C-alpha positions as CSV (number, residue, x, y, z in Angstrom):
1,M,4.6,-3.1,48.0
2,S,1.9,-5.2,46.3
3,T,2.2,-5.7,42.6
4,S,-1.0,-7.7,42.1
5,A,-2.7,-4.9,40.3
6,T,0.2,-4.5,37.8
7,P,-0.7,-6.2,34.5
8,A,1.8,-8.6,33.0
9,P,3.4,-7.4,29.8
10,S,1.8,-8.7,26.6
11,P,3.9,-11.0,24.4
12,S,4.3,-8.2,21.9
13,V,5.7,-5.8,24.5
14,G,7.9,-8.5,25.9
15,D,9.3,-9.1,22.4
16,R,10.8,-5.6,22.2
17,R,14.3,-5.3,21.0
18,D,17.1,-2.7,21.1
19,F,16.3,-1.6,17.5
20,D,12.7,-0.9,18.3
21,A,13.6,1.6,21.0
22,A,16.4,3.2,19.0
23,A,14.3,3.7,15.9
24,R,11.1,4.7,17.7
25,G,11.2,8.4,16.6
26,A,11.8,7.7,12.9
27,L,9.2,4.9,12.8
28,L,6.5,6.9,14.6
29,L,7.0,9.9,12.4
30,A,6.5,7.8,9.3
31,I,3.6,5.7,10.7
32,T,1.7,8.8,12.0
33,S,2.2,10.5,8.6
34,A,1.0,7.4,6.8
35,L,-2.2,7.2,8.8
36,L,-3.0,10.9,8.3
37,W,-2.4,10.4,4.5
38,L,-4.8,7.4,4.6
39,V,-7.5,9.6,6.0
40,V,-6.8,12.4,3.4
41,G,-6.4,10.0,0.5
42,G,-9.5,8.0,1.6
43,T,-11.5,11.3,1.7
44,L,-10.3,12.3,-1.8
45,M,-11.0,8.8,-3.1
46,L,-14.5,8.8,-1.6
47,T,-15.1,12.1,-3.4
48,H,-13.8,10.6,-6.6
49,T,-16.0,7.5,-6.4
50,I,-19.1,9.7,-5.6
51,Q,-18.3,11.6,-8.8
52,L,-18.4,8.3,-10.8
53,H,-22.2,8.0,-10.1
54,T,-23.0,11.7,-9.4
55,P,-21.1,13.7,-12.1
56,R,-22.4,17.1,-10.8
57,F,-20.7,16.6,-7.4
58,F,-18.1,19.5,-7.3
59,A,-18.5,19.9,-11.0
60,T,-18.8,23.7,-10.7
61,C,-15.5,24.0,-8.8
62,E,-12.5,24.0,-11.2
63,W,-10.0,22.7,-8.6
64,F,-12.1,19.6,-7.7
65,T,-13.3,18.4,-11.1
66,F,-13.3,14.7,-11.9
67,G,-9.8,14.4,-13.5
68,R,-8.0,16.4,-10.8
69,M,-9.8,14.6,-8.0
70,Q,-8.8,11.2,-9.4
71,A,-5.2,12.2,-9.8
72,A,-5.0,13.8,-6.4
73,A,-6.6,10.8,-4.7
74,E,-4.3,8.4,-6.5
75,T,-1.2,10.4,-5.5
76,A,-2.3,10.9,-1.9
77,L,-2.9,7.1,-1.4
78,L,0.0,5.8,-3.4
79,Y,2.8,8.2,-2.3
80,G,1.3,9.5,1.0
81,W,-0.1,6.4,2.5
82,V,1.9,3.6,0.8
83,G,5.1,5.6,0.8
84,N,5.2,6.4,4.5
85,A,3.7,3.1,5.7
86,G,5.8,1.0,3.5
87,F,9.0,2.8,4.4
88,A,8.3,2.5,8.1
89,M,7.6,-1.2,8.1
90,I,10.4,-2.2,5.8
91,L,12.9,-0.1,7.9
92,W,11.5,-2.0,11.0
93,V,11.8,-5.4,9.3
94,L,15.3,-4.8,8.0
95,G,16.5,-3.4,11.3
96,R,15.1,-6.3,13.3
97,L,16.4,-8.9,10.9
98,G,19.9,-7.3,10.8
99,G,20.2,-7.1,14.6
100,A,23.0,-4.5,14.4
101,K,23.0,-1.0,15.9
102,P,20.9,1.3,13.8
103,R,22.6,3.9,11.7
104,G,21.4,6.7,9.5
105,L,18.1,7.4,11.4
106,N,18.5,11.1,11.0
107,F,18.7,10.7,7.3
108,S,15.5,8.7,7.5
109,K,13.7,11.3,9.5
110,M,14.7,14.2,7.2
111,G,13.8,12.0,4.2
112,T,10.4,11.4,5.7
113,L,9.8,15.1,6.3
114,F,10.9,16.1,2.8
115,W,8.9,13.2,1.3
116,N,5.7,14.5,2.9
117,V,6.4,18.1,1.8
118,G,6.8,16.8,-1.7
119,V,3.6,14.8,-1.6
120,V,1.6,17.8,-0.2
121,A,3.1,20.0,-3.0
122,S,2.1,17.3,-5.5
123,V,-1.5,17.2,-4.4
124,V,-1.8,21.0,-4.4
125,L,-0.3,21.3,-7.8
126,I,-2.5,18.6,-9.2
127,F,-5.6,20.5,-7.9
128,A,-4.1,23.5,-9.7
129,G,-4.0,21.5,-13.0
130,N,-0.5,20.2,-13.2
131,Q,-1.0,16.4,-13.4
132,T,0.8,14.4,-16.1
133,G,-1.9,12.0,-17.1
134,H,0.3,8.9,-16.6
135,S,-1.3,6.3,-14.3
136,S,0.5,6.0,-11.0
137,L,2.9,8.8,-12.0
138,Q,0.6,11.9,-11.8
139,L,3.3,13.7,-9.9
140,P,4.2,17.2,-11.3
141,A,7.7,17.5,-12.8
142,Y,8.7,20.2,-10.3
143,V,8.3,17.9,-7.4
144,L,10.0,14.7,-8.7
145,P,13.6,15.8,-7.8
146,L,12.6,16.4,-4.2
147,L,10.9,13.0,-4.0
148,I,13.8,11.2,-5.6
149,L,16.2,12.7,-3.0
150,A,13.8,12.1,-0.1
151,S,13.2,8.5,-1.1
152,A,16.9,7.9,-1.2
153,A,17.4,9.5,2.2
154,M,14.5,7.5,3.7
155,G,16.1,4.3,2.6
156,V,19.5,5.0,4.0
157,S,18.9,3.4,7.4
158,G,17.2,0.3,5.9
159,I,20.1,-0.3,3.5
160,L,22.6,0.2,6.3
161,A,20.7,-2.3,8.4
162,W,20.9,-4.7,5.4
163,S,24.6,-4.2,5.0
164,D,25.4,-4.3,8.8
165,R,23.5,-7.5,9.5
166,R,25.2,-9.8,11.9
167,E,24.4,-13.0,9.9
168,T,25.4,-13.7,6.3
169,E,22.2,-15.6,5.8
170,T,19.4,-13.6,4.3
171,Y,15.6,-14.1,4.3
172,A,12.8,-13.4,1.9
173,A,11.8,-10.3,3.8
174,H,15.4,-9.1,3.3
175,W,15.1,-9.5,-0.5
176,Y,11.8,-7.8,-1.0
177,G,12.5,-5.0,1.5
178,A,15.9,-4.1,0.1
179,A,14.6,-4.3,-3.5
180,A,11.8,-1.9,-2.7
181,L,14.2,0.7,-1.2
182,F,16.6,0.4,-4.2
183,L,14.0,0.4,-7.0
184,L,11.9,3.4,-6.0
185,P,14.5,6.1,-6.5
186,W,15.5,4.4,-9.7
187,L,12.0,4.3,-11.1
188,L,11.3,8.0,-10.1
189,S,14.6,9.1,-11.7
190,A,13.8,7.2,-14.9
191,A,10.3,8.8,-15.0
192,F,11.7,12.3,-14.4
193,V,14.2,11.9,-17.2
194,F,12.1,10.2,-19.9
195,L,8.8,11.9,-19.1
196,H,9.9,15.4,-18.3
197,V,13.6,16.3,-19.0
198,S,13.9,14.7,-22.5
199,P,10.5,13.3,-23.3
200,D,10.0,11.5,-26.6
201,N,7.1,12.5,-28.7
202,G,4.2,10.3,-29.6
203,V,4.2,6.5,-29.2
204,A,7.5,6.2,-27.3
205,Q,6.4,8.4,-24.4
206,T,3.1,6.4,-24.1
207,V,5.0,3.2,-24.0
208,F,7.4,4.4,-21.3
209,G,4.5,5.9,-19.3
210,A,2.7,2.5,-19.3
211,W,5.9,0.7,-18.4
212,A,6.9,3.0,-15.6
213,G,3.5,3.4,-14.1
214,Q,3.0,-0.4,-13.9
215,N,6.5,-0.8,-12.4
216,I,5.6,1.5,-9.6
217,L,3.0,-1.0,-8.6
218,T,4.9,-4.2,-9.5
219,L,8.5,-3.3,-8.4
220,W,7.7,-1.1,-5.4
221,V,4.2,-1.6,-3.9
222,A,4.3,-5.4,-4.3
223,P,7.8,-5.9,-2.8
224,L,6.9,-3.6,0.1
225,T,3.9,-5.8,0.8
226,L,5.7,-9.1,0.4
227,G,8.6,-7.9,2.7
228,I,6.0,-7.3,5.4
229,L,4.2,-10.6,4.9
230,Y,7.3,-12.7,4.7
231,Y,8.5,-11.3,8.0
232,I,5.3,-11.4,10.1
233,I,3.5,-14.5,8.9
234,P,6.2,-17.0,10.2
235,R,6.1,-15.3,13.6
236,L,2.3,-15.6,13.8
237,T,2.3,-19.3,12.6
238,G,5.4,-20.3,14.5
239,Q,6.6,-22.1,11.4
240,R,9.4,-21.4,8.9
241,I,8.6,-20.6,5.2
242,P,7.9,-24.0,3.6
243,S,10.3,-23.6,0.7
244,Y,13.0,-21.0,0.5
245,S,14.1,-22.1,-3.0
246,L,10.5,-21.5,-4.1
247,A,10.6,-18.1,-2.4
248,L,13.8,-17.2,-4.2
249,G,12.4,-18.2,-7.5
250,G,9.3,-16.1,-6.9
251,F,11.4,-13.1,-5.9
252,W,13.5,-13.2,-9.1
253,A,10.4,-13.8,-11.2
254,L,8.8,-10.7,-9.8
255,I,12.0,-8.5,-10.3
256,G,13.1,-10.0,-13.6
257,I,9.7,-10.7,-15.4
258,G,7.3,-8.3,-13.6
259,A,9.2,-5.3,-15.0
260,W,7.9,-6.2,-18.4
261,T,4.2,-6.6,-17.7
262,G,3.3,-2.9,-18.0
263,T,3.0,-2.8,-21.8
264,R,0.1,-5.3,-21.8
265,S,-2.3,-2.3,-21.4
266,L,-1.3,-1.1,-24.8
267,A,-2.9,-4.0,-26.6
268,G,-5.0,-2.8,-29.5
269,G,-3.3,0.6,-29.4
270,P,-1.2,2.4,-32.1
271,V,2.0,0.7,-31.1
272,P,4.1,-2.1,-32.7
273,V,2.4,-5.4,-32.0
274,W,5.5,-6.9,-30.2
275,I,5.3,-4.3,-27.4
276,P,2.0,-5.4,-25.9
277,S,2.8,-9.0,-26.8
278,L,5.9,-8.8,-24.6
279,G,3.7,-7.5,-21.7
280,I,1.1,-10.3,-22.2
281,A,3.8,-13.0,-22.3
282,A,5.5,-11.6,-19.1
283,T,2.1,-11.6,-17.4
284,L,1.6,-15.2,-18.3
285,V,5.1,-16.3,-17.0
286,L,4.6,-14.2,-13.8
287,A,2.0,-16.7,-12.7
288,V,5.0,-18.6,-11.3
289,H,5.6,-15.8,-8.8
290,Y,2.0,-15.9,-7.5
291,I,2.1,-19.7,-7.2
292,A,5.3,-19.4,-5.1
293,V,3.7,-16.7,-2.9
294,G,0.5,-18.7,-2.4
295,L,2.3,-21.9,-1.4
296,N,4.7,-20.2,1.0
297,L,2.2,-17.9,2.7
298,R,-0.8,-20.2,2.9
299,G,0.0,-20.9,6.6
300,I,-1.6,-17.6,7.6
301,F,-5.1,-19.1,7.0
302,T,-4.5,-21.6,9.8
303,V,-4.2,-19.0,12.6
304,L,-7.2,-16.8,11.9
305,R,-9.0,-17.7,15.0
306,T,-6.2,-16.9,17.4
307,S,-4.9,-13.5,15.9
308,L,-6.5,-10.3,14.8
309,V,-3.3,-9.4,13.0
310,A,-3.5,-12.7,11.0
311,R,-6.9,-11.7,9.7
312,F,-5.6,-8.5,8.2
313,L,-2.6,-10.3,6.6
314,A,-4.9,-13.1,5.3
315,I,-6.9,-10.4,3.4
316,A,-3.7,-9.2,1.9
317,V,-2.5,-12.6,0.8
318,A,-5.9,-13.6,-0.7
319,C,-6.2,-10.3,-2.5
320,Y,-2.6,-10.5,-3.8
321,L,-3.4,-13.9,-5.4
322,L,-6.6,-12.4,-6.8
323,C,-4.5,-9.6,-8.3
324,G,-2.5,-12.2,-10.2
325,L,-5.6,-14.0,-11.4
326,L,-7.2,-10.8,-12.6
327,D,-4.0,-9.6,-14.4
328,L,-3.9,-13.0,-16.2
329,A,-7.6,-13.0,-17.1
330,T,-7.5,-9.4,-18.5
331,A,-4.1,-9.5,-20.2
332,F,-5.0,-11.3,-23.4
333,R,-6.3,-9.4,-26.4
334,F,-9.6,-11.2,-26.6
335,S,-10.5,-10.0,-23.0
336,A,-8.6,-6.7,-23.0
337,K,-10.7,-5.4,-25.8
338,Y,-13.7,-5.6,-23.5
339,T,-12.3,-4.6,-20.2
340,L,-9.4,-2.1,-21.0
341,F,-11.5,1.1,-20.9
342,T,-13.9,0.0,-18.1
343,Y,-14.0,0.2,-14.3
344,V,-12.2,-3.1,-14.3
345,A,-8.9,-1.3,-14.6
346,E,-9.7,0.9,-11.6
347,A,-10.8,-2.2,-9.7
348,K,-7.4,-3.8,-10.2
349,W,-5.6,-0.7,-9.0
350,M,-7.8,-0.4,-5.9
351,L,-7.4,-4.2,-5.3
352,L,-3.7,-3.7,-5.0
353,I,-3.7,-0.6,-2.9
354,A,-6.8,-1.1,-0.7
355,G,-7.0,-4.9,-0.7
356,V,-3.4,-5.9,-0.6
357,F,-1.1,-3.2,0.7
358,T,-3.6,-1.5,3.2
359,P,-4.5,-4.7,5.2
360,A,-0.9,-5.8,5.2
361,A,0.3,-2.4,6.5
362,L,-2.5,-2.2,9.1
363,G,-1.8,-5.7,10.3
364,A,1.9,-4.8,10.5
365,F,1.1,-1.7,12.5
366,Y,-1.0,-3.7,15.0
367,F,1.9,-6.2,15.3
368,A,4.8,-3.7,15.4
369,L,3.6,-0.7,17.4
370,P,3.5,-2.4,20.8
371,R,7.1,-3.6,20.2
372,I,8.1,-0.1,19.1
373,T,6.4,1.9,21.9
374,G,6.7,-0.7,24.7
375,K,2.9,-0.3,25.3
376,A,-0.1,-2.5,24.5
377,W,-2.9,-1.3,22.3
378,A,-5.6,0.5,24.3
379,S,-8.6,-1.3,22.8
380,D,-8.9,-4.8,21.3
381,V,-12.5,-3.9,20.4
382,L,-11.4,-1.1,18.1
383,I,-9.0,-3.5,16.4
384,S,-11.8,-6.0,15.9
385,Q,-14.1,-3.3,14.5
386,H,-11.3,-2.0,12.3
387,F,-10.9,-5.4,10.8
388,K,-14.6,-5.8,10.1
389,A,-14.8,-2.3,8.5
390,T,-11.7,-3.0,6.3
391,A,-12.8,-6.5,5.2
392,I,-16.3,-5.4,4.3
393,G,-15.0,-2.1,2.8
394,V,-12.5,-3.9,0.5
395,A,-15.2,-6.4,-0.7
396,M,-17.7,-3.6,-1.5
397,L,-15.1,-1.3,-3.1
398,V,-13.4,-3.8,-5.4
399,G,-16.5,-6.0,-5.9
400,G,-18.6,-2.9,-6.9
401,L,-16.0,-1.7,-9.4
402,L,-15.5,-5.2,-10.9
403,I,-19.2,-5.8,-11.4
404,A,-19.6,-2.2,-12.8
405,G,-16.7,-2.9,-15.2
406,G,-18.2,-6.2,-16.4
407,L,-21.6,-4.6,-17.0
408,Q,-20.0,-1.6,-18.6
409,A,-18.2,-4.0,-21.1
410,V,-21.4,-5.8,-21.9
411,I,-23.4,-2.6,-22.5
412,L,-20.7,-0.9,-24.5
413,A,-20.5,-3.9,-26.8
414,D,-24.2,-3.4,-27.6
415,H,-24.4,-0.7,-30.2
416,E,-28.0,0.0,-29.6
417,A,-27.6,0.7,-25.9
418,S,-28.0,4.3,-24.8
419,F,-25.7,6.3,-22.5
420,N,-28.6,6.8,-20.0
421,E,-29.1,3.1,-19.8
422,L,-25.4,2.7,-19.1
423,I,-25.5,5.2,-16.2
424,E,-28.6,3.7,-14.6
425,T,-27.3,0.2,-14.8
426,L,-23.9,1.0,-13.3
427,K,-25.1,3.5,-10.6
428,P,-26.0,0.9,-7.8
429,W,-22.6,-0.8,-8.1
430,L,-20.7,2.5,-8.1
431,L,-22.7,3.5,-5.0
432,C,-21.5,0.2,-3.5
433,S,-17.9,1.1,-4.2
434,S,-18.4,4.5,-2.6
435,F,-19.8,2.9,0.5
436,G,-16.8,0.5,0.6
437,I,-14.2,3.3,0.6
438,G,-16.3,5.0,3.2
439,L,-16.0,1.9,5.5
440,I,-12.2,1.8,4.9
441,L,-12.0,5.5,5.8
442,L,-14.1,4.9,9.0
443,G,-11.8,2.1,10.0
444,S,-8.8,4.4,9.6
445,T,-10.2,6.6,12.4
446,Y,-10.3,3.6,14.7
447,I,-6.6,3.0,14.5
448,L,-5.8,6.7,14.9
449,V,-7.9,6.9,18.1
450,N,-6.2,3.7,19.3
451,L,-2.8,5.0,18.5
452,G,-3.5,8.3,20.2
453,V,-4.5,6.6,23.4
454,M,-1.5,4.3,23.2
455,L,0.9,7.3,22.8
456,K,-0.8,9.4,25.5
457,P,1.7,10.1,28.4
458,E,0.9,8.0,31.4
459,S,-0.2,10.0,34.4
460,D,1.8,9.5,37.6
461,C,-0.8,7.7,39.7
462,S,1.6,6.9,42.6
463,C,1.6,10.5,43.9
464,C,-2.2,10.5,43.8
465,C,-2.5,7.2,45.6
466,E,0.0,8.3,48.3
467,A,-1.9,11.5,48.9
468,T,-5.1,9.6,49.2
469,E,-3.7,7.2,51.7
470,K,-2.4,10.1,53.9
471,H,-5.8,11.8,53.7
472,H,-7.6,8.7,54.9
473,A,-5.0,8.1,57.6
């Protein structure tokens, strides 16, 4: 029997390991959920950005007013998209690095199901008017216990993979992945207790809300992203991380110092001066972490011509370094008094979610799914188009918000400027941000189509060929 028509397996399929096949169900459940949430969250965020320059859009519908739409979009993207995608890829990374037989996958599946039930309930309750008003923690109090238990269950298999690893040596991807799985339930538990069960009145609750909201980004989203990058980039470049001592220092800088950066947003507020000063000082010292990440992951820029996955990850690395630069530039009091209540704050949030985590997770999907499913991607053209849509979309979204925020700061500083002048000046740049999120949303449909074709059951062609041969005979 001739095999000349049978394609040779791609390198990604040939790299499949026992863990990939064993964890296939749990990983595909989380990945599929993540991509659906990316579409839902992107649609809500698109609606929110339209409301920035067209205030009458959905203004007559109580459920879809500006404040509720912003909170729902933030929750859908942060907990729906980031939660599912980050869990799936960190579980995959820890399982592959550990090399042991996977355990606790049923816990992970149940945790994923209950996590998504909790996020759906959160979005619905937010539309009903039950948001908290704390950035990155808009989750209603009734849902938090479910998400705490679900996040702990989701992390069981990853933590077991960490503890069951065959080698005593650990890697940077180990550190960041395990930290993210440990810290999320802790942060959600602390938020539940101090914001809902026994909240302090006045200044103390504001301080804790700022601290906890920033830590969701610094101690959860950032480690998830870095765990992905530190695992995949050396495999694309074929080289080890240049300095593991530098990587270890960067890790402990993020965990130990990054936890205190949240209070910088309170500069100029009715709080003791030392509280925002602590956040400003921590932001300054955290520059060490960004330097370590940049030096260790710079190799990704050397393989852009040979790998579409590398291009996604390069966006993530570049935007992560830009995040650190923007945090540093806007942390000080002399700059914060101009930018604090402008679109610059929203641009920084979107830069981390859309510019850092999203390209990293998408690149990880394109790298991991052929190994998980044992099948190659159906269309390289769709992957290429997805990259272009994501790259242009991130640039337009973040760039539009940053320019709008800068212009907003200048106009607000002019006491003679009118509100109508402000609206007309900012509108083109806010339209640019809407177009950017629209491109990112369009790109998400490409990977859904590609994944659907990849997972489509293969038809049994052998019977058809045999019947055709008999007919011609």
